[in-house]
N, C-alpha and C positions, 0 to 999 in steps of 0.2 A: 504494500500500500504506500503510495507516495506521501511524503511529508508536506503538510500545508502550514504556512505561517498564519498568524492571526489575521492579517490583512487579506489573506486569500480565502477566507471563510465567509459564507453567507448563510445565516440562519433564518428560516422562514416558517411560519405557522400556516398550514392549510386549514382554514376555518370555513364554516358555512352551515346552512341548515341541512337537515338529514337527507334531503333529496337534491342537493345542489350539484352533486357530481364531483366532489373534492377528492374522494378516494380513487375514482376513475382517473382524474387528472394526475394524482400522485403516481398511479401506475404508468400513465403515459410519459410523465417526466423521467421516470426510471428507464423506461424502454428507449426513449429517444436519446438519453444520455449514455446508453449502452450498458447500463447496470444489470438489466435482465434481458434474456433472449426472447421472451414472449410476453406480450401484454396480457396480464390476467384480467379476470372480470369479477365484479362484486357478486353478481347473481349466481355465478357458478362456484363461488368460494375459492377462487384461485388468485385473488389479489394479494400482493405482498403485504399490504397493510392490514387488511381484515383477516387475520389468521386464527383468532381465538374461536373456540367452539360456539360460543353464543353469537358472535358476529357472523359466522358462516351459516348458522341456523336462521338468523333473522335478516341477513343481507343489508346490514347497516353497521356503522362504526359504533362500538361501545367503549373502547379504550383508546387512549392516545398511543400513537405508534411512531417510532423514530426510524427514518429512512435517510439515505444519503446518495448523492450523485456527484460525479466530477464532470465539469464542463468548462472548456477553454482554460484548463489548468487551474480552475478554482473548485473549491469544495462547497457543495450546497447541502446543508442539513435541513431535512424536511420533517416537520412534526405534523402528522395527520391527526386532527382532533375530532372527537365525536361531535355530531351536530344536533342531536336531540336535546331539548331543554333539560330533560331528566338527568343527562350525563354531563352537564355543563361544568360541574365541579372539577372533573379531570382536565377539561379544557382550560379552565382558569388557572390551575396549578402550573400549566406549561407556559403561560403568557410571558413570564420574566426570562424565559430561556432563549428568546429570539429577538432580532432587531426589526422584523417586519411581520405584520399579519397580512396574509394573502386571503382575502375573503372571496370565496367562490360563489357565484350567484347564477341561477338559471332564470332567464327572462320569462319562461313559461310560469314559474312559481311566483316571480315578482319580488318586490322588496318586502320580505317577510319579517315577522317580529323577531325571530332569532338573529337575523342579520343585523337588525338595529341594536339588539342587546350586545352583540359581539363588537360592533363599532364603538359603542359607548364604553365598553370595558377597555378597549384598546386606547381610546382617548384618555380615559381616567388614569391609565398607567403610562401615558406618554409614549405609546407604541405606534410607530407609523403604520399606515394601512394602505394596501393596494387592493384593487378589485379586479377579479378575473371573471369575465362574462363567459359562461360555458354554453355548450350545445349550439354554437352559431350556425352549424350546418343544417339545423332543423327549421330554418326560415329567418331571413334577414329583415323582413318587414317590421318585426316587433322590436328590433334593436335600437332604432332611433328613439322611439318613445321611452324605452327602458333607460337609455342613457340620460334623457331629460329627467326621468324619475329619480335617478341616482343623484343628480345635482340638487333636486328639490329635497331629497331625504337627507343627504350628507354634506351639502354645501357646494358652492360654485367651483371649488377646487377639484371636484371629480371630473377629470379630463382624460380623454384617450391618449395613450402613448403609442398605440397602434390601432388600426381600423380593419374591420372585415372587408374582404375583397373577393371578386370572382364568385359572387353569390354564396359567400360563407366558406369557400373552399381554400382560402388563403387569407393572410393578413398583410397589411402594408404599414410600415413605420411612419409615424407623424411627429416624432420628436426631432430627429436629426434629418428628416426628409420633408421637404415642402412641396413636392410635386406628385402628380398622378391623381387617380380617382379611386374612391372606395365605394362600398355598398351604401355608405351613409352620406356620400357627397364628395365634392372635391377636397383633396387632402390639404391644400394651402390654408383654408379657413381653420381647420382643426390645429394645424401646425402653428399658426399665428396666435390662436387663443391660448395654447399651451405655453408658448414662449412668453407671452404677455404676463401670464400668471407666475412663471418662474422668475423672471427678471425683477419682479416687484420686491424681492427680498435682497437684491444685490444692487446697490446704487451704481457701482462702477460698471457692471455688466449692463444695467439699464441704459446708462448714458451712451455706451458704445452701440447698443441695440437701436436706440432712437436715432443715432447718427447713420444707421443703415448697415451696420456690421452684422452679418449672420453668424451667430455663435456656433462653434463646432463642439465636438464631444468634450474636449479638454476644458473648454470654457464653461460648458453646461454641467459637467459632472458634479462638482462640489455644490453649486447652487441648487441643482435638482434634488440632491440628497438632503440638503438643508431644508428645502421646501417640504420634502416628505417628513423629515423629523419634526417640523413645526405644524404638520397637518395643513399646510398652505396648499399643498397639492396631494390629491389622492389619485394616483395613476390608475387608469382603467385599461385592461388588456382584454383581447378577445381570443378564445380558443374553442376547439372542438376536440376533446380527448380521444374520441373514437376514430375520427378521420385523420387526426394528427394536425389539423390546421391550427397554426399559432403556437404549437407546443415548443418547437425549436426556438421560435421568437421569444417565448416566455423564459426559457432557459437563458437566452442571451440577455434579456432584460434584468433577470435576477443578478447575474454576475457583473453586468456593466453598470447598472443604475441603482439597484437596491443597496442600502448601507451595509457595509461590513461592520464587525464589532467596534473598531476604532472610530468609524464614521457615525454609528447609530447613537441614539439617546442612551445615556447610562441608566442602568437599572437602579431603583431606589433602595440602596442599602443605608443603614443607620447605625449609630453607636449610642449607647445609653438608653434610658427609659424615661417616659413621661416628659416633664418639662426639660430634663437634661438631654433629651434625644437630639442628636445633630446628624446631618448627612455624612456618610462615609464615601469619599470619592476614591474609586479604585482606578487602576491603570491597566489598559489592555496590553499587558506586557508579560510574555511567557517567562521572563527571567526574574520577576518579582516574587514576593512571598505569595503563597497560594490563597485564593478565595474562590470557592465553588459552592453550588447550591443544588440540592436534590429536588427535581421537578416532577418525577414520576417514579412510582414503585409498582412492581409486578412480581409474579411468581413464575419461574421457569421450571418445567417438569424435570430438568436434569440438574440445574444449578441452584434451585431454590430461589430465595429472595434476590431480586435484581433491583438495584437502585440506579436510576438514570440521573446524571448530573451535568450541569453546564459549568464550565470553568470560565470565570471572569478575569482572573488575574493569576499569573504563575503557571505552573505545570504540575499535573498529577502524574505520578510514575508508579508502575507496579512495584509493590514491596514497600512503598512509602509508609512512614508512621505519621498519621494525621490526627487532628483534634476535631471534635464535633461541638460547635458552639462554645459554651463555657465549660465543657467537660475537661477535666484535668488528666484523665486517663487516655492515652493515645490508642488509636486503632490502627492495625496494620492491614494494608490493602493486599489482596491477592491478585487475581487476574483482572485486567481492564479489557473492555470490549467496545468495538464499534458495532452498531446494530443496523441491520437491514431487515426490518420487520422482526420475524422470529429467528432469522439467521444472525449469527454473531461471528466476529473475527477478533482474535486476541491482538491487542496492541500493547506497546511498552509504555506509552504515555499519551496524555491528552493535554493539549496546550491551551492557553488562554483563547477564548472565543469558540472553542470546539465543545462537542458533546460526546458522551459515551456512557457506559454502564459499569457498575461494580457489583460483584456477586458475593453472596454469603456473608453479609455484614448485618447481623440481626439488630445491632444497636443503632443502625442508621434508619432515619425515617423521612417521610415527605417534608419538604421545606427546610430540612436541616442544612446548616452552613458548615462547610469543611474548610479548615485552614491548617497551616503548619507553623504558626507563630502566635504565641500567647498575647501578643499585642492586638490580635484580631478576635480575642475571646468574646467580646460583646457585640460584634458586628452581626446584624440581622437584617433580613429583608422586610420591606414594608408589608404589613398584613394585607392579604388578598381578599377581595370582596365576595367571599363564598355565600351563596344563598342559604337561607335557613331551611332545613328539612321539615316539611309541614305535614306529610302523610305518614301514617303509622299502620303497621300490620302485625297482628299477634300470631306467633308461630309456636306449634307444639309438635314435638317428634312423635310419630306413630309407634316407634319401637323404643322401649326403655333402654337406656345405655347409649343412645345416639347423641346425647347432649354434647359430649366431648367433640364429636365429629363436626357438629354444627358450630360449636365455639371456634374450632380451628378455621373453618371456612370464613366465618364472620370476622375473625381477627385479620385474615388476609385482606378482606374487602375494606375493613377500616384503614388498613395500611395504604391501600390504593386510592380510596375515594374520600376526600375531605368533607363530603356532604352526606355521608352515611353514618347513622348512629344505631346502636343496639343496647338494650338494657333488659335486665331480668326484673319482672314485677313480682316481688316477694309475696304480695297479697293474693294475686290471681294465679301465681306460678306459671306465668306466660313470659315468653321471650318476645319483647316488643321491638320491632325494627322501625326505624325512621328514615325516610328518604324524600326525594324531591317530587315524586309522583308515582302513579300506578305502574308505569313502565319500569321505573327505577327499582321498585320493590319486587316486581315480578321477575326481574333479572336476578336479583339476590336469591329468590326462591329457586330459580332455575339452576343457579350455581350450587346451591345446597343439594338439590336432587341429582345433579351431575356427579356428586361424590357418593352416590348410592344411598342417600338418606331420604326417607319419605317423611313428609311433614304435613300436618293439617294447618290451614290458615283461616283466620277470621277476617271479615270484611275490613278494609282500611278504616282506621279511626282518625278523627280530626284531633289535632294536638290542642285540645282545650286546656285552659288553665283555671285555677281557682284563686280568688283574692278576696280582700275585704274592702268595704267602703267606709266603715266606722272604726271606733276605738272601743276596746273593752278589756276587762281584766278576767283572768282565769286562775283556777286553783285546783290542785290535786294532791291528795295525800296517798302515797303508796305504802301500804303496811301489810307485811306478809310474815306469818309465824307458823311454822310447820315442824316444830321440834328442832332443837339446836339453834344455831345462829339464824336470825330472821333478816328481813329487809325493811328498811324504812327510809323514806325520802319525802319531803313535802316542799312544793314549789308554788309560789305565787308570781304571776307574770302579767304583763300588759302587751297587747298587740295594737298596732296602728298601721294604716296604709302608707305605702311609699308611692312616688310617682311611677307611671308606667315605665317598665324597664329598670326599676330600682333594685330588683332582685331580692336579697334578704340581708337584713342587718340584725346582729345579735349584740345586745347591750347588757352589761352587768351593772346593777346599781344596788348591790347588797350593802347594808349598813350594819356594823357591829359584828360581822362575821357569822351571822346566823346560818349561812351556808358557806362552808370553806371553799376557797377558790379552786381547790383540786377537783371539786365536783362540777364546776362550770362546763368543762368540755363534755361531760356525760349528759348534762341538761341540753346542751346545744345539739348533741347527736340525736337525742330523743326527738327534739323539735324537727330536725332535718329528716328523720325517719318518716314522720307523719306528713311533712311537706311533700315528700316524694310520692306518698300514697294518696294524698288528698283527703278531704274531710266530708264534703257534701256530695260529690259525684265521682270521686276516684281519680281526679286529675291533679297534676302537680300544682303546688301553691307557690305564688311568687308575689313580689312587690309588697313585702311585709317587714315591719320592724318589730322585734320582740325584745322587751326589756324585763329582765328578771329582777324583782325588787324585794322579795321576802321569801321566807321558807323556814323549815326546821330540820334539824338533824337529830340522830340518836347516837349516843357515844359508842354503842356496840353494833347496832343493826344497820347503820347507814353504809351503803355501798354504791359503787358507780351504777350498777344495774338498776338500783332503786331510784336514783335520781334521773337516769335515762328514761325510765318508765313514767316518773312523775312529770318530767318536762314534756313528754309526749302528750299526756292526757290533760295537763294544764293548758297547753297550747290549743288542744281541741276544744276545751271548755270555752276559752276566750274567743276562738275563731267563730264558733257558732253564735256568739252574742254580738259579733262585730259586723253585722250586715254582710254575710258572705255573698259573693257573686261569682258566676262562671263567665270567663272571658273566652271569646273565640277569635281565631286569627282572621284578619281582614287582609286581602291581597290586592295589590295593584295589578290590574289586568290590562294588557295592551293587545288589541286584536287588529290584525291587518286583514282587510276584507275588500272584495270588489265593491265599488260604490253603490251598486244597485241593491246591496244587502244591508246597508247601514241601518235602515229602519228596523229590519228584523233583528239585527244584532243589538241595537240599543234597547229595543223593547224586551228582548230576552234577558239582557243583563239587569234591567229594572225589575223583571219578574223574579230574579234571583236575589232580591234585596240589595242590588247594586246601585251605586251612584255614579252616573256617567258624568265626567268632568271635562272631557275634551273630545272633539271629533275633527280630525284634520283630513280634508279631501285633497288629493294630489291631482296634478294635471293629467297624469296617466289614467285617471279614473278610479284608482285604488283609494282606500281611506284607512285611517288609523283611528280606532276608537279606544279611548282610555277611560277606565272606570276603577272604582274600589268596590270589591264584592266580598262578602263572607266566604271563606274557603269551603265551608260545608255545602254551599250552594253551587260550587264549581266542580264537584266530583264527577259529574257526567257531561262536562262541557264539550269535550273533544268530539264525540259523535254528533252532538247538537250543532256544533259549529260546521262540521262537514256537511250536514244536511242543509243548513241555511245558506251555505256558500257554494254548494255543489263541489265540495272538496278543495276549494281554492283559498279558504281562509286559514290563518295561522294565529297562534297567540302565545304569549308568555305570561308567567305569574311570578311576582316577587312579594315577599312579606312586607306589608305596610305597617300594621300595628295590631294590637289586641283591643277588642271592645267588648262590652258586656252583651251577652246574648239576650234576646227578648225573653220575657218571663215564661211564655208557654214552652219555649224550647228548653229553658233551664229546668222547668218542672219535669219534662220528659227525660232529660239526662239524669236527674236525681232519682226518678222512679226506676229507670233502667239500672242504675247503680245499686239501689236498694234491693231490687230483684236478684241481681247477681250475687250480692252479699248474702242474701237469705238462702 
């Protein structure tokens, strides 16, 4: 394998909605670069990127995949990201690993909600975006209106860097070329519009340009990349991965025009915490001390745990002793690999700007920072905006003894997916899984069953919470005598509400030592026990401050277990007096729909207790409807949306806030809980 310097590397994310064709494009890029001898297909399960069992069964990407190609003596690392909203957590984890997000979009699908989410994520992380319009061979009449729609959705900086030609059978450059015709019209007009946008950020170049000097590649290279870095230009390319039109041109564009690590925006690393947190500026230099970050974790059937990392500074070498974050104990690296989907090749080092994988390091986890100098102990990456898992599914193994197998599978999934949660409910004896949607949780169940474990599931539950609206005091005396040493603990406490999102506060205001300080942790544990279980409807309790102000002890019989029990039931006593309420998650919903379905969409959202707060109609005829809707009323939304839009609508949901449920719904939830408990 040839050695590449940092400046010879280009890292790109292939992102897009589930049906955009990004995995097919990844396959075409590998084929045209000579990395594979035959172009595989997603539908037949032969694509280099979608190689996992679940991906081949469903014919769409579920996991992020690292690929690479060599073109014009440069290295291109390609991260093919999952496109379904339910798997966006894995995509977000990879965003800091690249200098450019390449958003693949199908004009037939239009400017869908997932594409908007991805562009917003990229802008928030200062990540340059390029757009690839796919499937141009399927009809050029729709391309002009689609290009106008891109400008309307993402700004006037969305400008073609090449154009479809010969009825979608080829492309023609319009950055360095100002002559010829395209399927969208004469090239000179597009060429001038793009140059006008680029020169705006460089006064010297603009002056020469206005004097009539036509800038060449050398003059345009740095300003163009700076325009990308500042989101002043979002270059648009045209391709057809199946016919090959525009694929070679896209490879040329990546290595000639997209930023390399030294040219791209630095990733946001910091030192310190809270008010003392300051930016850490690294150097794209392979000779400096090491700084690397884990962006993906998976399990290899032969090597076990594989951690994918991007090196930002320095060089990782096989056999190195490195430190993880603030850890003082070094870890020793074994083999290093370059990855081509599931295929791997051993390498001796990974230099700044490059990516690779490390095997068999159980102490290494997603988002961990690796370094070889204690001066970097406190360096960490900016927290990523992972969505909150709002759907829940209860799981019970059909065969006793399978719990350990399930736990092993779930531990692997938690390692890989930052948006997945699992907890054991001690009261119902159920394993409760939390994910971003029904598709997300169904895939988890599928992975469990693929390990030979059969499970029963219960319908997805909404992640309701319990809280209080008032203030009250509670009291409980725990006294148990059954021969020998007894148990005694008495607790008096006060509960009061915190603001939404306030979590839990535990305050001790004991006077005169009526309860020794050594029992306070036990009281807090008892309170946390019941907060996890819920009081009125079996849902976790939040946004409560608890103040312990009085109690009693016994010189012989007082024990931690007694005060843990007393704390638990004193809290329950106070909670029931403090106007308890059930809170439900309310989600922000963004629906992209054909314009003729707007009335049906807004009416349907209103019928789901939703509040529509914006409707934006685009010149292309599409519309974006924004609303806040209780999650409980969105559980069956996907089939309803398909019916209303004849399959052309798409939507995304993100948590907005929690709000009190209506009284009749609360009564039903309480009655259901009482019946289960009985």
